[in-house]
C-alpha positions, 0 to 999 in steps of 0.5 A: 561509485556503485549503487547501494546494495540495500537501495537496490533491494528496496527498489526491487521490492517496490517494483515487485509489490507494484507488479503483485498488486496489479492482479485486482487493482486498476492502477498499481505503480512504483513512484520514481525515486521512492517519492523523493521528487514529490518531497522536493517539489511539494507534490503529495501525488508524487510521495510514497513508494508505490500508489495503488487504486482499486475501483471499488474503494474511494481512495487510493493507497499510498504505500511506504515499502520496507525490506529487511531491517531484521533478517529473515525471522523478525522485522523492525517496524518503526513508528515513524515509517507509519507517521511518514506515510500517514502524513503523505497519504492525508495530503492527497486523501489516500489510505496509508499502508506500510508494505514489509518484506522479510530479508532472505526468506525463500520466494513464495513464502506466505509470511515473507510479505505483509501490509500494515495499516492503522486500525482507524484506516482499516475501519474506514476502508471496511466502512466503504466496503460495507456501504458498497455491499449495502448498495449492492444488496439494495439494488439486488432487492430492487431488481429481483424482489425479496423473497 
């Protein structure tokens, strides 16, 4: 029995995303088996498709990847996907995200790949970055004095 071509494309998208996010991440890796093992053994660290950690954020990202689901001009996004990744991310204190890739779009096209988050998680992340900026500004003022 040959592997399902859609599963192969989905796994390729997971590997591609993990590799692409390595540019600024201290950790970016695909979870083997797309997180199925974590669900079976009830280990939230092993759920999701990709995990990404940036040194400037307090939490890693747990990413659910979806490829296709509509073709090259539209993408069906199911609320259940976001609910699943939100539940999994909450179980190990991560930011949930849904990474989508349109099918049959030339590589390099800027709108072919996107990452979706809830507004609440986006605001929490922006709050973290604002605190980091404020700390940096406070340090800068202390170190070099205000003019």
